[in-house]
N, C-alpha and C positions, 0 to 999 in steps of 0.2 A: 220867733217860733218857740213854743214851750217844749222843754225837754222832759220826757216822761221816762220813768224807770222801765227797763226791759222786762219782759216776762220770762220766767224760767220754763224751759221746755218740759213737757209732761210725757211720761211713758207708762205703759201698762205692763212692762216687763220686770218690774221690781227693781231692786237696787243693782247697779252694775258694778262688778268688782274687776279690778285690773290685776291680771296674773303677774307673777314675778318674771322679769325678763330672763331669758336663757343666757347662760354664759358659756363661752367656748374655751376649752383648755386641753392640753395634751396629757395623756397617760403614757409613761415610759415603761417599756418591757425590756429588761436586759437580755443579752444572749443566753440561750438555754444551757448554761454550763452545769445546771443541776440535773440535766437529763429528764427522762420521762418520770413523772410522779402522778400516780393515779389513786393514791390512798388518802390524800388530805381532803378535808371537806372544803366547801366553796369559800368559807370565811377565813381559812388559815393557810391558803396556798402561798408558797414562798416565791419571791421575785427570782427569776432566772430558771424556773422549772417549766416543764412542758406537759400539757395534758394529752397531746398527740405528738409522737415523734416516730414516724413510720418511714422506713427506707432511708433514714439518716443514721450515722454512726456517732456515738458520743466521743467527744475530744476533750482536751484539757480546758479549752476556752468556749466550747459550745457544741456544735455538731456539724458534720460534713455529710454531703450526700454520698450514698454508697455507689460503687460501680455496678455494672451489669453482670451478666453471667453468660457463659457459653459452654456448649456440650464438649466434654473432654473424652469420654469413652462410653461404650455401651456393652453391658454384659450379654453374652450370647443367649442366656436363658431368659433375658428380659424380665426377670422377676424384680420386685422392689429391693433396693439396696437397704440392708438392715443395719450393717455396722461398717465402720471404716477404721483402719489402723495402719501404722507405717513401721518400717524397719530402717534403722540408721546406724551404721557402723563404719568408721573411717570415711572413705569417699563414697561409700555405697548408701544410697537412700532410695527406698521403694515405697510406693503407695499402694495399699490393698483395700478393696471394697468387697463385701460379701453379700450375696443373696442367700435365700434359704437353701439353695442347691449347690453353691460353689463359692470359692474365693478367687478374685480376679486381680491381676496386676494392672493397675491403672496409672502406672508411672509415666509411660510414654506410649499410649495406644496409637493406632493408625489415625492419621489426620487426612481429610476430615473424618470425624469419628465413624468407624465401622465396628461391627461386633467384635468383641475380644473373647478369645477362648479362655476357659477357666484354668487357673493354675492348679487348683484342687477341686475336683468334681465329685459328684455322688454324695453330697452332704445332705443332712436331714434338718439342719437349722442354721440360721445366719446370725444369731445374736452372740457374736464372739467376744471374748475377753482376751486381750493380747498384752504381753509385757516382755521385756527383753532381759536376757540373762547372759552375761559374758564371763567366761573363764577359760584359761589355758589358750588365750589368743583366738578363741572362737566365740562369736556372739550369735545366739539363737533367739529368734522371735518365738515365744511360747504362746500358743493359742488353744483355748478350750471353749466349747459352746454348750455343754450339757446334753449333747445328742450324738456326737461322733468322737472317735479317738482324738487324743491330743495331737495337734499339728505343730511341727517345728520347721522354721525357715532359717537357714544358715547364711543367707545373703546370695545364694545361688539356686538352691533347690529346696523342695518341701519333703518332709519325711515324718513318720510316726515313731521312729526309733531314736533313742532307746525307749523302750516301753516302761510304764509304771506298773508295779505289781502291788497287790494288797493282801493283807492277811485275812480279810473277811470277804464277803461276796461282792464288794465294790468293783466296778469296772471303769476303764478310762472314759467311756462316753458319758458317765454320770458326773464327771467333773465339769462344773459350769462356770467357775471363776477361779482366778489365780493371781498371785502377786509375789514379789520378791521381798524377803525380809532377812537382812543380815546374811546375804548370799545363800539363802535357803528358799526353795520354792514351796509356797503354801497353796492349797487348793480347797475349794468348797464343793460339797456333794449336793446333787439335786434334792430339793425338798426334805432336807435333814438339818440337824444342828451339829453335824460332824464336819470337822476340817481335817485335812491330811497334809503332811509335810515330808519333804525328802531330806536326806543328809546334806550337810553343808557342801556347796559347789556341785552337787549331783544334778545331772540332767535327766536321770531316770533311775530305775531300781525300785527297791522296796520302800513304800510309803507307810508311815506310821499314822494312826488315827489320833486326833486331838478332839475329844468330845466336849461340846459346850452345852449339852442339854441341861446340866445342873446349874449353869450360869445364866442362861437366857430364860427368865421366869415367865415371859409372856408367850412362849412357844413360837410358832411360825417356823421359819427356816433361815439358815444363813444365806445372805444375799450378796454381800460384797465385803471387801477388806482391803487394808493397805498398811504400809508403814508410815508412821508419823513421828515427828520429832518436835520437841519444844524449841529447838534451834531451827535455823533456816537451813534445811537440807538434812542429810543423814549425819548422826553424831552420837555422842555418848548417851544421850537421852532418847535415842530412837526406840519407839514402842510399836507393838503389833496390835492392830485394831481389827476387831470383828464386828460386823454390823448385820443385824437380823432384819427380816422382812417386816417386823413389828416396830422397828426403830430402836431396839436395844443396842447399845454400844459397849462392848467389852474390851477393856484396854489392858494389855499385858506388857510387862517389861522384863528383859532378859534376852538370852540368846539360844538356849537349849530347851525346847518344849518337853523333852523327856524328863527333865529335872524340875520338879515342882519348886524346889528351893531357888532355882535360878530363874525360871520362867514364871513370874508371880503375877497374879491378878491384881491390878491397881484399882479397879472399880468398874461398875456397870452403870451406865447412864442412859437417859431416855431422850430421843429426838423424835421428830415426826417420821412417819413411814417413808423410807427411801423410795424414790421414783424410778429406780432402775439400777442395775448392777454397774453400769458405766456412767452413772449420773453423779460424778464427783470430779473435783479438779484440785490440783495443787496451786495455791496462790501465795507466793512468798514462803513464809514458814508455817502456813496454815493449810488445812484441808477444808474445802467448801463442799458440802453434801446437799444435793437437791432433794428436798423432802416435801411432804404435803404441807408443812408449815412454812417453807421458804428455803432459801439457799443458806444453810446453817454452817457457821464456822465451828469446827471440832474443838478449837481452843476454848470455846465458851461453854461446852457441856460440863466442864468441871466446876463451873461457877454458878450456873443457873439451872432451874428446872425447866421442863419443856415449855410451860406457859410463858415463861420469861424469855425464852430463846427467840421468839418471834420479834421481840423488841430490838434485838441485835442482829437479826437476819440481814444478810447483804441484799436480799430482794425486798426489803421492807418498803421501798418507794413504789413498787409495783405489786404489792401484796394481793390486792383484789384480783388483778389479772392473773397472777401466779396461781392462786388458789382455784380460780375458775378453771384454768387449764388442768391443774392437778386433779380436781374432782371429776373432770371429764375424761381423763385418760387412765389415771391410777398407776401407771408405770410405763416402761419402755422409753424413758427419757435418756438422752446422752448429752454430756457436757464436754466441750473441747476448747482448748486455749489456742489463740493465734498470737504467739509471743512477740512477733515482730511488730504487731500493731497494738499490743497490750489489750486485746479484746478476748472475750469469752463468748462462745456461741452455744445456746441451749436449745436443742431440738426435741420435739416430742411428737407422738403419733397424731396424725390428723384426726379430727373428730367433728361432730356436728355442732359443738359449742364454740370451740376456738379453732378456726381453720387457717391453714396456710400462714403460720406465724413462727418466727424464731425470736427468742429473747436474746438481746446482746448486752453484755456488761463490759464497761471499761474498768479494768482491775486497778488502774492507778487512781481513779476518781470515785469508783463505786457508783457510776452513773449508768442509766439504762436507756435502751431504745428497742424498737422492734423492726424486724424485716418481714416483708411479705413478698409474694410472687415467686418464691424459690421452691416451695413445697419440699423443703429439705428434711430428710430423715436422720442424717448424721453428718458430722463434719470431721475433717482432718486437714493438716497442713503438709506441704511438701516444698522444700527449698524456699521457704519464705512466702509461698503463695497459699491461698485458701481454696479448698475443694469441698464439695458436699455430694452426698448420694441422694437419689430421689427415686420416684416410682419408675417402672418400665426399665429397670436396670441401668439407669443413666447416672454417670459421673459427670459433675459440672465443675468448672472453675469459677469461683466467685470473686466479686469486686474487681472486675476486668471489663473493658469495653464500656460503651454507653447504653447498651440495650440488654434485655434478657432474651438471648437467642434471636436477635433481630427485632424483637418487639419492644416498644417503649414502655417505660414504667414511671409511676408518679411517686414523688417523695413529698410527704406532708408534715407540716409542723404547725402546732397551735400552742400558744403560750399559756401561762397560768391566767386565771380570771382575777381581775382587780376592780375595785370600785373607783369611780371617777373622783369622788370626794369622801363620802361616808356611806356606810351600809344603809340601804333603804332609799337612797336617792337615785331616782331614775335618770338614765343618761342615754344619749344616742351618739353612735360613732358615725363619722362622715368621711374622714380621710385617714388612710393608713400610710405609714412611712417606715420602710425597713431597709437595713443595710446588709450587704453581703460581701464576703471576701471571695474573689474568684479570679481566674486568669483571663477569662473572657466574659463579656457581659451576658448574663443569663436572661431568659424569658421567664417572668414570674407572675403568678396570680396571687395578689394579696386579698385577704378577706378578714372579716370580724365576726365574732360570735358572742352571744349573750347567755348568761344564766346557765352555764355548764352544758351548753349545746356543743358537743364535740364532733359534729359532722363536718366533713371537708368537701369543698366543691370539686367538680370535674374541670380539668384544664387540659387542653389538647395541643397547645402551642409547644413545639419541641425545642429544647436547647441542645445543641450539638457542641461537644467539646473539641479541642484541637489536641494534637499530639505533642505539644510543646516543641513544635517544629523549628522554632528559632533559637532553642537552647543549644549551647555548645556541646558537641559530642552526641547530640540527639537528632538535630535536623540534618536533612540531606544536602550535600554540597551542591551549589548552583540551583537549589530549589527553595531552601528556607530563606525567609526574610530576616537577615541577621540583626537588623536594627529595630525590629518590632518588639513590642512589650511581651516579655515572657514571664515576668514575676506576677505575684498575686496583687491585685488592686482592689480598692474598695468601690463598690457600686451601690447606689441607693435608688429606691423606687417610691413614688407617691401614686396612690390609686384611690379612687372613690370607693368607699365600702358602706355597708348599711347593717346596723345591728342596734337594738334598743333593749335595755334591761338594767337591772341593778348592778350587775357585774359584767365586765367586758373582757374579751381576749382578742388577740391579733394572731394571724397565721399566714402561711404561704404554701403554695403548691408549685412544684417544679416538675416538668415532664422531661425525662432524660431520653435521648435518642442519639444515634450516630455511632461511629466506629471507636470513639475514644471516651474514656471515663471522664466525667465532669469533676472539676476541682472547685467546689462551691461550699462555703461555710457560712452559716447564719450568724449574723451579729444582732445588735439591738434594734428595737422597733418602737414606734410611737403610734398612738391613736389620737386623733383630734376628736373631742367629744363635746356635746352640748349638754349641760346639766340643767334639769328642770326641777319641778317640785318633787317633794318626797312622795314615793308611791304609797297608795292607800293600803 
C-alpha cells in the first residue's frame, strides 16, 4: 500500500496563538509592625504596614485585638460627657468626668451602673482644663472651664476658695485654661490674648496680667499653654509656652513674669491651628500638639517652618485621615496617654465625615491604629485601667471583657498592597495563609483585596476568650485544669480567597464575643497567586 503525505488541517479562524502558562507563587506579608499607614501611594507601600487596622492596638511586633468595654457609671443629668480628668495624691486617686451641667466622681459608682449624683452641679460648661498644684502638704486639683468659677478639689471636697482677684474687669468664670509653671499658676482668659499669673506657691489672691497682644501677630486668642523643657521633665531649661488659636507659639524662659529681664521671650513660631485646649500630650522630653497639620512635636518648631513640620509630624503615617477629621471638626479634640500600655488615645467630636473613630498611637514605636464602636468623647486612666466618656452621660471602662456592653465587635486588618512580580502584571489570589499568636485558637475570616480596595467583609462567627483559668494564682481551685495550655501559642489558617489585579493585599476579620478579653496578635501572612500576562 502506498503511503501518502497527510493533509494539514484547515481553519477559517486565523492564526492560533498559545498564551503564556500561568505560574503560581506566594507573596509574603510581614506582621503589621509599622501600624496603620494611609498616606503612601499604591506603588510605594512598605512591607509590614497596614491599610486597615481597626479595633487592633499597635504593639512592638505587630498588633493585638483590643478588649471590649462595659458601662462603669452614668451621670444623673445624662448629658454627653465633655471632659475627663483625675486627682492623684498619695494613696488617693479619683476619676472625674464632666457634662455641661456638672462634675461627677466616677471612681467607684454603684454597680451595676446606676445614676451618679454630681459632685459639683449647676455648671454652665463641661470643657474643663485640670492640673494639680501641691504645696504645704496639700494637693489641689485646679479646674477652669471659661464659664464658671474656678473649682478646687483637695482630695476630699470641692471648693471655690481661695478666690482669685483681678485689677481689671476680669472675673474667675472668664478663665478657660490653666497650667503650672515653676510653682506658679498661669491662666488664659476667654477670647483674648491676655494671660494671668499668681504669686509663687499661691492658690489664690491677686492675679497679674501678662498681655501677649503685641507678641501674637496673627491675632485670635490664647487657647492653651504648658511648661516645656529641653530636658526630660522639669529642669534648668524649663520654659513657659503660650499657644494661640491661630497656631502661634510664644516661648518664654525665666521664672518671674513681672521682670522683663528675667522672663524673656525666646521666640515666636508657627504651627498648624491647635484642635483643642486639651489636645496635647507629654511624650518623653517633648510635647506633641494636635493641630490641623498633624500631631506636631514642639521640639521641631525651632528648626522648621510650618510647611516642613508636616514632614516630621508624628501623625504623618495617617496624615490623610487626620486632616479629613480635622477639617470636619475644627476643634474640640482631646489627647490622653495610657502610660501602662504606652498608648495615646485621640478623641474628637463625632461628625458626618469621620464617625465613631478614635486614633491610637503607640508612643514607643510611633505606630497607629483606629478604634470604632466606642463613640468616645474623651479618655482618662485610673489605677492602670482605661476609661472613656460618651454620650448620654455614660462613663465606660475600655479594653476589658470580650464584648462592647454585651455586643460583639469586629476587628479588621488589611495589609499593604504588593505586586506579585512586577508592576502592571496582573495576578489572581487563590489561597491566604496567616499566622496568629493567641492563648486559644481563634475563629478567623481571611480575605484578599486588589488595587487599593480597602473594604472588609462581614464575619459573624464569634471567638470567645478564656480567663486564663489554668494559670497559677488566677484559676479557681478544684475548677481549673492545671495541666492545660495557658501560654501563647502560634496558630495558622489557610483559606480560599479571591482577588484579581495588579496589586494584592491580604487581611483578616475576627469577631470578639464572650466574657473575657481575647489575647490575639497578628503575625505574618502569605497569598498564593497566579501570575498571567501583563495588563493592557
